[in-house]
C-alpha positions in Angstrom: 0.0 0.0 0.0 1.6 3.3 -1.0 -0.8 5.5 0.9 0.8 5.5 4.4 1.0 9.1 5.6 4.2 8.3 7.5 6.0 7.2 4.3 5.6 10.7 2.7 8.5 13.1 3.0 7.8 16.6 4.3 7.9 18.3 0.9 5.5 15.7 -0.5 2.7 16.8 1.9 1.8 19.8 -0.1 2.2 17.9 -3.4 0.1 14.9 -2.4 -2.5 16.1 0.0 -5.3 18.5 -0.5 -8.2 19.8 1.5 -10.3 16.9 0.1 -7.9 14.2 1.2 -9.2 11.8 3.9 -7.0 11.0 6.8 -7.9 7.5 8.1 -7.3 7.1 11.8 -7.8 3.5 13.2 -8.5 3.3 17.0 -8.8 0.1 19.0 -7.9 -1.1 22.4 -5.7 -3.3 24.5 -8.0 -5.6 26.5 -8.9 -9.2 27.4 -10.6 -11.2 24.7 -11.0 -14.5 26.4 -8.2 -17.1 26.4 -8.2 -17.5 22.7 -7.7 -14.0 21.3 -4.9 -11.4 21.9 -5.2 -8.2 23.8 -4.7 -6.1 20.7 -7.7 -7.8 18.8 -9.6 -4.5 18.4 -6.5 -2.6 17.2 -5.7 -5.3 14.7 -9.3 -5.1 13.3 -9.2 -1.3 13.1 -5.8 -1.2 11.4 -6.4 -4.1 9.1 -9.8 -2.8 8.0 -8.2 0.6 7.3 -5.7 -1.1 5.1 -8.2 -3.0 3.1 -10.3 0.2 2.8 -7.4 2.1 1.4 -6.4 -0.7 -0.9 -9.9 -0.7 -2.3 -10.9 3.0 -2.3 -7.6 4.9 -1.7 -7.2 6.3 -5.1 -10.9 6.9 -5.7 -11.5 8.9 -2.5 -7.9 10.0 -1.8 -7.4 8.1 1.4 -4.3 8.2 3.6 -3.6 5.7 6.4 -2.5 7.1 9.9 -0.8 5.1 12.6 -3.4 3.2 14.7 -4.2 4.5 18.2 -3.9 1.3 20.2 -5.7 2.3 23.4 -9.3 3.1 24.1 -11.9 3.0 26.8 -11.9 -0.6 28.3 -13.0 -0.3 31.9 -15.6 -3.1 31.3 -12.6 -5.5 31.0 -10.3 -3.9 33.6 -10.8 -6.9 35.9 -8.5 -8.9 33.7 -4.8 -8.8 33.6 -3.3 -7.1 30.6 -6.2 -4.8 29.9 -5.0 -1.2 29.5 -7.7 1.4 29.6 -7.7 5.2 29.1 -10.1 7.4 31.0 -12.7 9.5 29.1 -10.8 12.8 29.6 -7.4 11.3 28.6 -8.9 9.9 25.3 -10.7 13.1 24.5 -7.6 15.2 25.1 -5.5 12.7 23.1 -7.8 12.8 20.0 -8.1 16.6 20.2 -4.3 16.9 20.2 -3.8 14.4 17.3 -6.5 15.8 15.0 -5.3 19.3 15.9 -1.7 18.5 14.8 -2.9 16.9 11.5 -5.0 20.0 10.8 -2.0 22.1 11.5 0.6 20.0 9.6 -1.4 19.2 6.5 -4.0 20.7 4.1 -6.3 17.7 4.6 -9.8 18.6 6.1 -11.4 15.2 6.1 -11.1 12.7 8.9 -12.3 9.2 8.9 -11.9 7.4 12.3 -12.1 3.6 12.0 -13.3 2.1 15.3 -12.5 -1.5 16.2 -13.8 -1.4 19.9 -17.4 -1.2 20.8 -16.5 0.6 24.1 -15.2 3.5 22.2 -18.5 4.2 20.5 -20.1 6.5 23.0 -17.1 8.8 23.4 -16.4 9.0 19.7 -20.2 9.9 19.1 -19.6 12.8 21.4 -16.1 14.0 20.6 -16.6 14.0 16.8 -18.7 17.2 17.2 -15.8 19.0 19.1 -13.2 17.8 16.6 -15.1 19.2 13.7 -15.9 22.5 15.3 -12.6 23.1 16.9 -10.4 22.0 14.0 -12.6 22.8 11.0 -12.4 19.2 9.6 -15.2 17.1 8.3 -15.4 14.0 10.6 -17.0 10.6 10.3 -16.6 7.5 12.5 -17.2 4.0 11.2 -17.6 0.9 13.1 -16.8 -1.9 10.7 -18.4 -4.8 12.6 -21.7 -2.8 13.0 -21.5 -1.6 9.4 -21.5 -5.2 8.2 -24.6 -7.0 7.0 -23.2 -10.4 7.6 -24.4 -12.2 10.7 -23.1 -15.0 12.8 -25.3 -17.9 13.8 -25.0 -17.6 17.6 -26.8 -18.7 20.7 -26.2 -15.3 22.3 -25.9 -11.7 21.1 -22.3 -11.2 19.6 -20.8 -8.6 22.0 -17.3 -9.6 22.6 -14.8 -12.4 21.6 -17.5 -14.7 20.4 -18.3 -16.2 17.0 -18.2 -12.9 15.1 -15.1 -11.3 16.5 -13.1 -14.6 16.3 -14.2 -15.1 12.7 -12.9 -11.6 11.8 -9.6 -12.4 13.5 -9.4 -15.8 11.6 -9.6 -13.6 8.5 -7.3 -10.7 9.4 -4.8 -12.3 11.8 -5.3 -16.1 11.9 -2.0 -16.8 13.7 -3.2 -14.7 16.6 -6.3 -17.1 17.1 -5.7 -19.9 19.6 -9.0 -22.0 19.8 -7.0 -24.8 21.4 -6.8 -22.7 24.5 -10.5 -22.8 25.2 -11.4 -25.4 27.7 -13.6 -28.3 26.5 -16.0 -27.5 29.4 -16.7 -24.1 27.9 -20.5 -23.8 27.7 -22.7 -21.0 26.3 -26.0 -20.6 28.1 -28.7 -19.2 25.8 -30.6 -18.1 28.9 -27.9 -15.4 29.4 -29.3 -13.6 26.4 -32.0 -11.7 28.4 -29.3 -10.3 30.8 -27.1 -9.3 27.8 -30.1 -7.6 26.3 -30.8 -5.8 29.6 -27.4 -4.8 30.6 -25.6 -4.2 27.3 -28.0 -3.7 24.4 -31.1 -2.0 25.9 -31.2 1.5 24.4 -33.4 2.7 27.2 -31.0 2.3 30.0 -27.2 2.4 30.5 -25.3 0.2 32.9 -21.6 -0.1 33.7 -21.5 -3.7 32.8 -18.4 -6.0 33.1 -17.2 -8.9 31.1 -16.5 -10.9 34.2 -20.2 -10.9 35.2 -21.3 -14.6 34.8 -24.8 -13.6 34.1 -23.6 -12.4 30.7 -20.1 -13.8 30.2 -18.0 -16.9 30.2 -14.3 -16.6 30.4 -14.6 -13.0 29.5 -16.6 -14.0 26.3 -20.0 -12.4 25.6 -21.4 -14.3 22.6 -21.5 -17.7 21.0 -18.9 -20.4 21.3 -15.8 -19.1 19.5 -15.1 -22.7 18.2 -18.0 -22.1 15.8 -16.1 -19.2 14.1 -14.8 -19.5 10.6 -12.6 -17.5 8.3 -15.4 -17.6 5.7 -17.7 -15.8 8.0 -15.0 -13.2 8.9 -14.3 -12.6 5.3 -18.1 -12.0 4.7 -18.2 -9.6 7.5 -15.3 -7.6 6.3 -16.4 -7.6 2.7 -19.9 -6.5 3.4 -18.5 -3.6 5.7 -16.1 -2.6 2.9 -19.0 -2.6 0.4 -21.0 -0.3 2.6 -18.1 2.1 3.1 -18.2 3.4 -0.3 -21.3 5.4 0.3 -19.9 6.6 3.6 -16.8 7.9 1.9 -18.9 9.5 -0.8 -20.8 11.5 1.9 -17.6 12.4 3.6 
């Protein structure tokens, strides 16, 4: 891919970028994803989806890849060793500083944030208003997993490290997936679906849920049995999200 922002020399900025150029900023997290997926799962998904997005639409929409921001808001997983979470104020300040510097250093006035972590959604929905107003850039956030029209057959809603997310990783980073580390005794209880709906998905209320709550999770997994995942499903999820991204980019 020849559209890495960091591969440009300083004199090339004015020659290659215009106010219509789109800077693509992946953001993920470092957090537990059960025993079978790595801490950087969400960052891998955001960065690799960005790469595919630029491979497909880079020339058409003048897209440029920025380095991935690996940390997000992950307090729902802070019970687990290895999880690193920013706080709301820190992430807001960091995004403001990053976008402000790119607005100062380049003529580009389009920003696409590619979010790989569901826990970042709320803050991104709020901060994009401030980024746009403060730095005079057009801002859009896409959530590839939600943008996709492909669905996993699962006994539970696919929230975290289940069939859907494992399938995506089998497509994007298969060497990072270790299904053999899941215990044979792992059991998914469909009865937990009501609590997942109440604590996580209900749009009428908001709860500070945790992935170590055995009413909704097993081994930090909230979703179907990851052993039912497949690279074919992962590819379908990624491909359909890429298909939907063209219209998003046109609007941006």
